[in-house]
N, C-alpha and C positions, 0 to 999 in steps of 0.2 A: 696352277692346279687345273687339270683337265676337267671340262664340264661335259657330261654326257649329253648327246643330242645337239650340241652347238658347234658350228664351224668357226664362228667368230664371237667373241664376247669381251666384256670389260669387267674388271674387278675393282671394287672400291674398298679401300682398307679403312676399317674403323680405327684400328690401332694407330695408323699414320695420321689420321685426322686428329685424334686426341693428342698425339705427340706434338703436332704442329701448333695446335691451339695452346698447349702448355708453353711452347717456346715463345709464342706471341705474348701470352699473359706475363711471362717473366720479363719481357721488355717494357710493357706499358704499365704494369702494376695493377692492383686489384680495383683501384678507383675508376679506371677507364673501361668503358664497355667495349666489347668486340662484337661487331655485327658481321655475319657471313654474307659476302656478296655472292648470291646464287643466280644472278641473271644469266642470260645466254646459256640456259640449260646447265647451270652450275659449272660454267667454263667447260662444258662438254662432259662433266662427270655424271649428269643426270639429276635434274633439280629435285625430282621426287624420290630419288634413291639416296642422294647425298644429304639432303636437308635433314631427314630424321637422324642420320648419323651425326651431323654437326650439332643438332639440338641435344642429342644424348651426350655428346662430348662436352657441352656446356657453353656454347655461344650465347650471347645475350639477345640477339635478334637477327633478322634476315633482311637483306636488301635485294629486291627484285626489280625488273624493268617495268612491269605493268600490274595494274590491279587484277587483271585476269590471272596472271601468274600467282599473285598473292592469294586469290580466291581458291585456286586449285591446291595451293600449299595447305590452306586451312582444311580442304576436303581430304588431304592426305594426313591430317592429324597434327599439323604444326601448331603449337600453342604460343610460342614466343612472339614478341612484336615483329611486325612485317612492315617494311617501308618500300613504296614504289618510287624508284629514282627517276623513271622516265615521265613523259607527259601523260597526264590523266585526263581523258575526255570527260566533259561535264556529265554525260549520261552514265558514267561509271561511279559517280560520287555515292550513289545509293548503295552500290555493292561494297564500296570502300567503308562506308559507315557500318553496314550490317556485319561485315567480316572483320572490323577493327583493323583496317589497313591504313597506314599513314600515307598520305599523298604528298607529292612535291608541287609546290606552287612557285612558278618562276617567270610568269608573265602577268601583265595587267589584265589580259583577257581571263586568265585563270582566277585572279582575285574577284573580278566581276561575276564569273560563273559561280564561284564558291559562295559569294555574298547572296546571290540570287537563290541558290540552293538552300541556304540557311533561312532565308525569309520564307520560303515555301514549306520547309520541313522543321523549322524551329531549332534545328541543330545540323551539324555537318561533320564530315570526317575530320579526324586529326590531320594536321598538315605541318610540314616543314617548308620554310622559304629557302630557295637557292639563289645565291648571288654569284655573279661572274666577277672574279677578282683578277682577271687577266688572261683567261684561256680563250675568251671570245667564242664560247660554245653556249651551253644552256645557262640561264640565270638572269636575274635583274642586273643591270649595270650597277656597279658599286656606288656610283655617283647619285643614284636614285634612292638610296636607303632612307633618307629623310622623307621623301614623297611616299615611299612604301609604308613607312610607319604611320604617316598621316592618314593614308587610305585605310589601313587596318583599324585605326582608331575610329574613323568615320563609320566603317561598316561593322564595328564591334567584333572583329575577327582576332582570335588569339592563337598564333602559331605556338607549337610546342618545341620547335627547333629551327635552327638556321645553319646552313652549311654551304660549302663551296668545294671546288675541285682544283687540284694542282696540275699544272701543265707539264712540269719538268721534274716531278718527284723522283723519277727513276735515275736521274743524273746527280751523283753526289757532288759534282763540281758546279752545279747550277746556282747562280745567285738569284734567279727568278723566283725560286721557292720563298726566299726571305721577303721579296717584294710582295708576293701574294699574301703571305702570312701577315705582313704589316697592314695591308688593306683589310684583311679579314678581322684583325683585332680592332680596327677602327669601326667596322660595322658592329661588332659586339658592344663596343662602348656606347654607340648610339642607341642600341636596343636597351642596354642597361639604364641609360639616362632617361629613356622614355618610359621606364617602369615595367619592362617586360622581364619578369623574373621566372626562375625555375624552368628555363629553356635549355635544350641540349644544343651544344655547338660542336660541329664536326667538319674536318677537312682532311683528316689523315687516312692513310692506306698502309698496306704492307711496307711500301717504300719508306714512309715517314717513321713507321715503327722501328725498322731496322737501322735507319740512319739517325733516328732521334732528332728529327728536324722540325717537327710540327708541334711539339708539346702535347699532341694528341687530344687536347681539350676534353670533352666529356665522353666521346666515343670515337672509334675508328672503324672504317669499312674495310675489312680484310678480305682480299681475294686470293691472289697468287700464293702468298705464304701459307694460307690455310690449306691449299691444295698441294703444297709441298714443293713449289719451285720459286726461285728468286725472280723479282721483277726485272732485273737486268744483270748482265755479267759484272758490271762495275759494283753493284751492291753486293754481289756474291763475294767479290774480292775484299770488301771492307767489313763484312759481317762474320762474327764467330758463331752465329746460329746455325744449327744443323736441322734442315727440314727432311721429311721423308715423303716421297711421292705417294699420293693417294691413289692414283689411277694406274692400272696396267691394262694393256691391250693384247689379246692373244688370238691366234688362229691355230689351225692344224694343217699338217701336210696331207693333201688330198690325192696327189699322184706323185710318182717318181719316174723320171724319164732319162734316157741316154741320148745325148746330142753329139753328133760327130763333128770333128774339126771341119770348118768351112760352112757349117749350117747356120742359118740365121734364126733368131729367137724373137717371138712376139710380133705385135702389130708393126707395120711399116719396116720390118727387118732392120731395126736400128742397132742390133747387137749380133756380131758374128762370133761364133765359138772358134777360138784360135787353137783349141786342142779338144780332144775327146772329153766330154763333161757329163756329170750327173746333175740333173736339175730337179728341184721340188716345186710343185704347183701348190700355191696357197690360195684358198677361196676367199680372198680379201683384196679390195682394190680401192679406187678413188671414190666409189659410192660410199664406202665405209668411212672415208676421211683420210686415207693414205694419200699424201700429196703426190700428184703426178710428176711434180718437179723432182722427186726422188728416183725417177726412172734412170737406170744405168749408173746410179751413184749412191743410193741408200743401201741399207742392209737390215736384216733381222737377226735374231738370235735363235739358234737351234742347238740344243744340248751344250750350251755354254760356248758355242763357236759362232762367229759372224758369218752369215750367209749373204753375200752381195746380191743386190737386185739386178736382174738381167732383163734388158729390153724395156719397152714401155709398160708402165703399170696400167692394167686394164680396169674396166669398171668394177669387175668382181674377181679379178685374178691377178696375182703377182707371182712372177717366176724368180726363183733364187738359185744360186750356185751352191750345190752341196757336194761337189767333187771330192773334197777332203774332209767331209763330215759323215760320221757313222749315224745314219738315221733311216727311217722308213715311214711308210704311210701311217698316219695316225699320230705321229710324234708332234709335240708342241712346238709352235713357232711364236716367239715373243716379239711383238711389234714395238711396244713400249713396255719396259720393265726389266726384270732381272732373270738371268739364267746361269746357274752355276758360277756365281761371282762376277759375271759380266753384265753390264747394263747398257740399255739404250734409253735415254731420257727424252722428254718432250723438248728440252732445250737443244739437244743434239739433232733431233729430227727437224726442228724449226730452223736451226742454223743451216743445215744441209739443203733445205728447201727455200731458203731466203725469206723467212717470215719470223714471227714471234710465237712462243708457245701458246699464248692466249688464243691466237687465231687458229693454230693447228688443233688445239684441244676442242675449241667450240665448234669446229667443223666435223668432229666425230659424229657419225650419223646417230640421231636420237633413237632410231629403231634397233640399234644394237643392244642386246640384253646387258644391263648392268647388274652385277651380283656383289652384294656386300659381304666381305669376308672379315 
C-alpha cells in the first residue's frame, strides 16, 4: 500500500501478528504463557509500534533487553508484565521497582546489589534468576545452584522465576538440548526442595514450541515465530505450522533511466550493461538496512516481477533492472513482502547476504516510519 509523503516505509501487520500468536498457542496449550521477545527494537519491527499490536493480540508479557526499554514501553501504554533479559545496573533498580519491571539476576554482584537496595528501600524489584546450563554465556553456573539458594535465604530474597537459554534449540538433530533440559530440571528440583514455591520456570523459545522439545514449563519466550518466520530451515521442514510475515518493507521508484550497452552502473563501476537497459532508481540503501552484500545479486519486486539489483548498493540509493518490467516513477518497490503473488522474505534476503533474518531485520533503521496496518 503506497504511503503519501514517504519514500521508504515499513508496514506491521496486526492480522499476521494475531495469526502467529494463535499458531503458537495451539502448539503450547492454554496453560503455558507466551511472552513476546521485543528486544533489539522488536527484531527491527519497532518496539513501540509492534508491542501495542502484540498486547492487543493477547501475549502474556514482554521480554526486553533493558530496564530503559521497559520504562519506555510503560510510557507507550503497555500494561502487561515486562522482563529485562539483559544485565540491569544497580542504579536502575529504582526505575524497575517503580515501573513494575522484572529484572534478571545472573551474578553474585547482582545479588549483593539487590540485597543492598532492599536494605535501603525495604523492598526491591521483582527478579528472575538466570542459570547457565551449558551455553557459557549469561547466568550462574548450574553447579552453584545450592550456593545461590543459600545466599538468597541469607539475604531474604525471593525470586519469582528461574530460567535458562538453549544453545542449539534451532537444530532438530541436536542432543545438547536434552542435556541442557536435564540440567535445568535438576535446578528446579533444588529450588522446590528448598521451599521456593509459585515460581515461573522458562527455557523455551519458538524453536522448542515448534519441535516440542522443552515441555515449555510455565512460559515461553517467543521471538521469530511471533514475527512470522521460522528459526531455521530445518525447523521449517519439520513443522506443519504456517506463519505469516508481520513486516513488509517498501520504497518507490524515484527515477527511471536508460543505460546504453557498455556503460557502467553505480559506484566503482562494478556492473557493465551488456545491452541497452532501463533502470529504476530507488531511494533506499544500506543506511536503511539493505545489506550491501546484495549488490549485483539481490532483487526487489515491482508490479509482481523481480527487478535485479545492479551495481553497488549505495547509502541511500539502490539501482534495479526494469528492462522487461512495465513501470514508471512513483510505482511501488517491494524490498521485503509480496507483490502480485510473488514474495521476497527476510529468509531469502538473509540467505543471499550470508546472514540470518534476525540480524537482517534488527539492522533495519529505527528511523524508518513503521505503520501498523
